[in-house]
PADRENPA-511688 format. One line per 8 residues: number of its first residue (from 0); their letters; for each residue x, y, z of N, C-alpha, C, CB. Coordinates in steps of 0.05 Angstrom, whole numbers, always signed. Each point is the difference from the previous one (the first is absolute). Glycine has a CB too. Example, Ala and Ser with C-alpha at 12.3 -4.5 7.8 and 13.67 -1.06 7.14 Angstrom:
! residues 2
0	as	+264 -114 +156 -18 +24 +0 +18 +24 +0 -38 -23 +25 ~ +31 +44 -39 +16 +24 +1 -15 +22 +14 +24 -13 -43
END
This chain:
! residues 171
0	mpsrlegt	+2049 +1732 +3142 -17 +19 -14 +7 +1 -29 -5 +27 +43 ~ -14 -28 -62 +6 +0 -28 +10 +27 -9 -35 -35 -7 ~ +52 +35 -14 +10 +25 -12 -22 +12 -17 +47 -17 +0 ~ -46 +43 -3 -20 +14 -16 +14 +20 -18 -35 -5 +36 ~ +28 +4 -61 +11 +19 -20 -22 +19 -8 +34 -34 -17 ~ -28 +60 +16 -19 +20 -8 +12 +16 -23 -21 +2 +47 ~ +4 +7 -65 +9 +16 -22 -2 -16 -26 +30 +26 +30 ~ -17 -16 -51 +0 -13 -26 +27 -13 -4 -34 +33 -19
8	fsfpgpiy	+34 -58 +10 +25 -15 -4 +0 -12 -27 +4 -9 +49 ~ +19 +6 -61 +4 -14 -25 +18 -24 +4 -7 +43 -26 ~ -2 -66 +18 +15 -25 +2 +6 -10 -28 -21 -11 +46 ~ +45 +12 -55 +7 -8 -28 -4 -30 -5 +32 +38 -1 ~ -32 -54 +21 -3 -29 -4 -26 -10 +12 +50 -5 +0 ~ -54 -22 -1 -24 -11 +12 -1 +3 +30 -1 -33 -38 ~ -23 +33 +48 -5 +1 +29 -13 -26 +8 -4 +52 +0 ~ +14 -64 +21 -11 -25 +10 -12 +5 +27 +33 -28 -27
16	igsgtipp	-58 +19 +31 -13 +3 +26 -4 -27 +11 -23 +43 -14 ~ +33 -47 +38 -2 -26 +13 -29 -7 +7 +46 +6 +18 ~ -54 -3 +6 -26 -8 +10 -19 +23 +1 +21 -37 +25 ~ -13 +60 -34 -18 +24 +1 -22 -1 -20 +39 +26 +16 ~ -58 -8 -14 -23 +1 -18 +0 +28 -12 -26 -34 +27 ~ +22 +35 -54 -2 +25 -14 -29 +9 +2 +39 -11 -32 ~ -44 +36 +39 -28 +9 +2 -15 -2 -27 +14 +31 +37 ~ -40 -35 -36 -16 -2 -25 +4 +26 -17 -33 -31 +23
24	scvsdanv	+32 +28 -49 +1 +22 -19 +28 +14 +0 -49 +6 +5 ~ +68 -19 +7 +27 +12 +1 +15 -5 -26 +0 -6 +50 ~ -5 -16 -63 +14 -8 -24 -20 +1 -23 +33 -29 +25 ~ -27 +45 -45 -18 +2 -23 +11 -16 -24 -14 +46 +15 ~ -2 -49 -36 +8 -15 -23 +27 +10 -11 -49 -9 -10 ~ +53 +35 +10 +25 +11 -11 +24 -7 +16 -27 +38 -18 ~ +23 -46 +44 +22 -7 +17 +9 -29 -3 -16 +34 +31 ~ +1 -50 -45 +7 -28 -3 +16 -5 -26 -42 -13 +26
32	agdaaiaa	+65 +2 -23 +18 -4 -23 -13 -21 -19 +40 +11 +28 ~ -36 -7 -54 -11 -18 -20 +10 -29 +4 -2 +38 -31 ~ +25 -42 +42 +10 -27 +5 -2 -8 +29 +32 +7 -38 ~ -52 +3 +52 -3 -5 +29 -7 -29 +6 -14 +47 +5 ~ +5 -63 -24 -7 -28 +4 -19 -4 +23 +45 -12 -18 ~ -67 +27 +18 -20 -4 +21 -17 -24 -7 -1 +50 +9 ~ -3 -68 +10 -15 -25 -5 -28 +6 -8 +29 -23 +33 ~ -40 +7 -51 -28 +3 -10 -19 -3 +23 +13 -18 -44
40	tkieqqyp	-6 +3 +65 -18 -3 +23 -4 +25 +16 +14 -47 +2 ~ +2 +67 -7 -1 +26 +14 -12 +22 -16 +39 -14 +27 ~ -50 +8 -51 -9 +20 -18 -29 -3 -7 +46 +3 -19 ~ -61 +19 +19 -27 +0 -10 +1 -2 -30 -17 +27 +40 ~ +1 -45 -52 +0 -4 -29 -27 +10 -11 +31 -39 +4 ~ -30 +51 -28 -25 +8 -13 -4 -18 -25 +5 +48 +16 ~ -29 -59 -18 -6 -19 -21 -25 +9 -16 +20 -37 +27 ~ -18 +39 -53 -24 +4 -17 -10 -28 -7 +17 +46 -18
48	irytqddg	-40 -54 +28 -11 -26 -5 -21 +4 -22 +8 -17 +48 ~ -4 +1 -70 -18 +4 -23 -17 -24 -6 +34 +31 -19 ~ -58 -25 +11 -18 -21 -11 -8 +11 -28 -18 -16 +46 ~ +19 -1 -66 -6 +9 -27 -19 -20 -15 +45 +23 -1 ~ -60 -12 -18 -14 -15 -19 +8 +11 -28 -40 -10 +32 ~ +44 -8 -51 +12 +7 -26 -18 +20 -16 +22 -44 +0 ~ -8 +61 -14 -13 +17 -20 -8 -18 -23 +26 +42 +14 ~ -49 -36 -26 -10 -17 -22 -21 -20 +9 +44 +6 -22
56	tdvaaaiv	-47 -9 +48 -22 -17 +11 -16 +16 +20 +28 -42 -7 ~ -54 +37 +8 -17 +15 +18 +8 -5 +29 -37 -3 -32 ~ +35 +24 +48 +5 -2 +29 -20 -20 +11 +17 +48 +4 ~ -8 -67 +12 -17 -22 +10 -1 +0 +30 +11 -27 -40 ~ -32 +17 +51 -3 -2 +29 +22 -19 +11 -50 +8 -3 ~ +61 +0 +26 +22 -16 +11 +2 +6 +30 +25 +0 -44 ~ -15 -20 +59 +7 +4 +28 +28 -13 +2 -49 +0 +19 ~ +70 +16 -15 +27 -10 -2 +17 +10 +23 -4 -1 -50
64	pvytvrgv	+16 -18 +65 +19 +8 +21 +26 +9 -14 -20 -32 +34 ~ +31 +55 -26 +23 +12 -14 +25 +3 +17 -32 +23 -29 ~ +29 -24 +56 +24 +4 +16 -5 -8 +29 +14 +38 -30 ~ +5 -50 +43 -1 -6 +29 +23 +14 +14 -21 -45 -9 ~ +15 +60 +30 +20 +15 +15 +17 -20 +15 -31 +40 +5 ~ +57 -38 -9 +20 -18 +13 +15 +15 +22 +4 -26 -42 ~ -3 +52 +42 +13 +15 +21 -17 +2 +24 +25 +26 -34 ~ -16 -10 +54 -15 +4 +25 -26 +15 -6 +43 +0 +26
72	sativevd	-42 +20 -42 -23 +16 -6 +4 +14 -27 -10 +7 +49 ~ -12 +4 -59 +1 +15 -26 -21 +21 +0 +19 -40 -24 ~ -16 +60 +6 -20 +21 -3 -7 +2 -29 +18 +25 +40 ~ -44 -24 -46 -8 +5 -28 +2 +30 -6 -31 -41 +1 ~ +46 +48 -21 +5 +27 -7 -19 +11 -21 +48 -7 +12 ~ -54 -10 -31 -16 +9 -23 -13 -23 -15 +31 +40 -4 ~ -54 -36 -7 -14 -19 -17 -7 +15 -26 -18 -28 +40 ~ +28 +18 -62 -6 +13 -26 -12 -21 -19 +38 +33 +6
80	vvcidape	-57 -23 -22 -13 -17 -20 +1 +15 -27 -31 -22 +35 ~ +40 +8 -56 +0 +12 -26 -9 -21 -21 +38 +32 +14 ~ -53 -23 -34 -9 -18 -21 +8 +13 -27 -39 -17 +29 ~ +54 +2 -44 +10 +11 -25 -22 +8 -19 +41 -28 +5 ~ -61 +10 -9 -24 +6 -16 -24 -1 +19 +21 -20 -43 ~ -30 +43 +51 -22 +2 +19 -26 -10 -13 +22 +39 +23 ~ -41 -47 -6 -27 -8 -11 -11 +23 -17 -9 -30 +39 ~ -5 +23 -61 -11 +21 -17 -27 -9 -11 +46 +16 -12
88	ggdkeftv	-64 +4 +8 -26 -5 -10 -16 -17 +20 +17 +3 -47 ~ -42 -2 +46 -16 -18 +17 +4 +5 +30 +2 -33 -36 ~ -5 +11 +51 +0 +2 +30 +21 -18 +13 -48 +11 -2 ~ +67 -22 -14 +20 -18 +12 +19 +17 +17 -3 -32 -39 ~ +11 +20 +62 +20 +12 +18 +12 -22 +17 -26 +44 +1 ~ +46 -37 +15 +11 -19 +19 +9 +16 +25 +15 -31 -37 ~ -13 +16 +59 +9 +12 +25 +24 -17 +10 -46 +18 +11 ~ +63 -5 +5 +23 -13 +12 -1 +6 +30 +27 +4 -43
96	dvgkcnag	-23 -25 +58 +3 +3 +29 +25 -14 +9 -50 +1 +6 ~ +62 +8 +16 +23 -13 +11 -7 -7 +29 +33 +25 -31 ~ -28 -50 +38 -6 -8 +28 +23 -14 +12 -47 -5 -12 ~ +45 +0 +38 +21 -15 +14 -13 -22 +16 +30 +40 +3 ~ -16 -63 -1 -9 -22 +16 +24 -13 +13 -40 -8 -31 ~ +35 -10 +50 +21 -15 +13 -11 -26 +12 +24 +43 +11 ~ -7 -58 +2 -9 -26 +10 -23 +2 +19 +46 -16 -5 ~ -48 +37 +20 -22 +3 +19 -25 +11 -12 +34 +7 +34
104	spapatil	-32 +5 -58 -22 +12 -13 +3 -3 -30 -6 +34 +38 ~ +0 -58 -49 +6 -6 -28 -16 +14 -22 +14 -42 +17 ~ -37 +54 -9 -16 +15 -20 +12 +28 -3 -42 -27 +12 ~ +49 +35 -36 +12 +27 -4 -18 +22 +9 +25 -18 -38 ~ -14 +36 +55 -14 +24 +8 +12 +24 -14 -11 -20 +46 ~ -6 +37 -58 +11 +22 -16 +18 +18 +16 -42 -2 -28 ~ +62 +13 +15 +17 +20 +13 -6 +28 -11 +36 -35 +6 ~ -55 +36 -24 -8 +26 -13 -26 +10 +12 +23 -14 -42
112	tgvveydv	-28 +40 +39 -26 +12 +9 -22 -8 -19 +24 +38 +21 ~ -18 -46 -45 -19 -9 -20 +15 -11 -24 -33 +35 +15 ~ +19 -50 -32 +13 -11 -24 +9 +22 -19 -27 -42 +5 ~ +46 +36 -22 +8 +18 -22 -16 -7 -24 +47 +6 +18 ~ -62 +13 -29 -18 -5 -22 +11 +11 -27 -39 +1 +33 ~ +40 -19 -53 +9 +8 -27 -24 -4 -18 +49 -13 +9 ~ -60 +35 -19 -24 -2 -16 +4 +15 -27 -28 -3 +41 ~ +6 +5 -56 +2 +12 -27 +7 +29 +0 -34 -33 -15
120	dtpdctvl	+32 +46 +38 +7 +29 +2 +29 +4 +7 -46 +9 +14 ~ +61 -31 -10 +29 +2 +7 +16 -3 -25 -8 -19 +46 ~ +25 +40 -53 +16 -2 -24 +21 -23 +1 -6 +50 -6 ~ +15 -59 -17 +21 -20 -2 +24 +8 +17 -16 -13 -46 ~ +30 -5 +58 +25 +3 +15 -2 +20 +23 +23 -10 -43 ~ -46 +15 +53 -3 +18 +24 +8 -16 +25 -37 +27 -23 ~ +55 -16 +39 +8 -12 +25 -20 +9 +21 +49 -2 -13 ~ -64 -18 +24 -18 +6 +22 +12 -10 +26 -40 -3 -31
128	egtidtaa	+40 +20 +51 +11 -7 +26 -22 -9 +19 +38 +32 -7 ~ -33 -55 +20 -18 -10 +21 +5 +16 +25 -2 -46 -20 ~ -18 +51 +36 +3 +14 +26 +4 -22 +21 -29 +40 -15 ~ +52 -39 +28 +7 -20 +20 -14 +6 +27 +44 -7 -24 ~ -57 -13 +34 -13 +2 +26 +16 -14 +22 -44 +2 -23 ~ +55 -25 +17 +17 -15 +19 +27 -5 -13 -41 -22 +20 ~ +61 +37 -11 +26 -1 -12 +19 -21 +14 -6 +48 -14 ~ +0 -54 +38 +18 -17 +16 -3 -30 -7 -2 +34 +37
136	laagdtlv	+25 -47 -41 +1 -29 -5 +19 -12 +20 -10 +6 -49 ~ +6 -32 +55 +17 -14 +19 +12 -25 -14 -27 +16 +39 ~ +47 -28 -28 +12 -24 -11 -22 -21 -4 +44 +10 +23 ~ -45 -22 -47 -19 -20 -6 -25 +10 -14 +17 -24 +38 ~ -21 +51 -38 -23 +11 -15 +4 -4 -30 -8 +34 +37 ~ -13 -43 -51 +2 -3 -29 -19 +20 -13 +10 -49 +5 ~ +1 +63 -26 -16 +19 -15 -14 -15 -23 +32 +38 +12 ~ -57 -31 -17 -16 -13 -20 -13 +22 -18 -9 -40 +31
144	vtvavsgs	+12 +37 -57 -13 +18 -19 -25 -13 -10 +45 +20 -14 ~ -68 -5 +15 -25 -10 -10 -10 +18 -22 -11 -19 +45 ~ +6 +7 -68 -11 +15 -23 -28 -10 -5 +47 +6 -21 ~ -66 +12 +19 -28 -7 -7 -8 +15 -25 -11 -7 +49 ~ -3 -7 -67 -8 +12 -25 -31 +1 -1 +42 -17 -23 ~ -52 +36 +7 -29 +3 -3 -6 +13 -27 -6 +3 +50 ~ -20 -4 -57 -9 +12 -24 -5 -21 -22 +25 +42 +12 ~ -42 -34 -31 -7 -19 -22 +4 +12 -28 -33 -20 +32
152	sgnqgqgl	+38 +46 -34 +4 +11 -26 +25 +18 -1 -50 -1 -7 ~ +61 +4 -17 +24 +15 -3 +25 -18 +1 -23 +40 +20 ~ +46 -27 -17 +25 -15 +1 +12 +1 +28 +8 +10 -48 ~ +0 -33 +59 +12 -1 +26 +29 +10 -2 -29 -39 +13 ~ +40 +49 +9 +27 +9 +0 +20 -23 -6 -13 +35 +33 ~ +36 -27 -43 +21 -20 -6 +27 +11 +9 -26 -18 -39 ~ +43 +0 +50 +27 +8 +9 -1 +13 +28 +13 +6 -48 ~ -17 -21 +68 -3 +10 +28 +27 -3 +15 -49 -12 +0
160	vvtvtire	+56 +33 +15 +22 -1 +19 -9 +11 +27 +34 +5 -39 ~ -30 -21 +60 -6 +9 +27 +27 -1 +14 -48 -18 +1 ~ +56 +40 +11 +25 +2 +15 -5 +8 +28 +25 +12 -42 ~ -16 -29 +61 -3 +5 +28 +29 +4 +10 -43 -28 +6 ~ +49 +52 +3 +27 +6 +10 +0 -2 +30 +9 +31 -39 ~ +10 -47 +49 +3 -3 +30 +28 +6 +8 -37 -35 +0 ~ +40 +42 +25 +26 +2 +14 +1 -20 +22 +5 +49 -12 ~ +14 -67 +11 +1 -23 +19 +25 +2 +17 -25 -29 -33
168	dae	+21 +26 +59 +22 -1 +19 +10 -29 +2 -18 +40 +27 ~ +44 -44 -31 +11 -27 +0 -2 -13 +27 +31 +14 -37 ~ -22 +0 +58 +0 -12 +27 -8 +21 +20 +35 -32 -13
END
């Protein structure tokens, strides 16, 4: 019969557990020593994945793969779009979409409820957040940023940054 300890105990040194299992949520971030040397394969990582177009040149149409999930799974946390010099005057604007594809389905399918639209009514450097519809990603999924431009008069935006933040489980 296993021994059982009840009450509050203080252990001044390290505690080693053989084949036992610690219950979930038992160890918090504050309980892990800075030099604990936890393997990267056991840690969820957060990545800000960026796609950019240079300031000083008009935002241009593009379809660009930006990231492939290498871990077991990942979750999209946030999609942000910012343009340093927003479109002005006339009717020029651009939209940004983020999609995912994989070997079984190579055409990117949007992960947003709708495209993010940057038009002449959007002030310079405004951060617009995309609304995520499908946050779950699996190993091998590739994220694709699609930029579409429209309009014939005025000035197109310049200096585009799209940031897709994901949290990826290593194993």
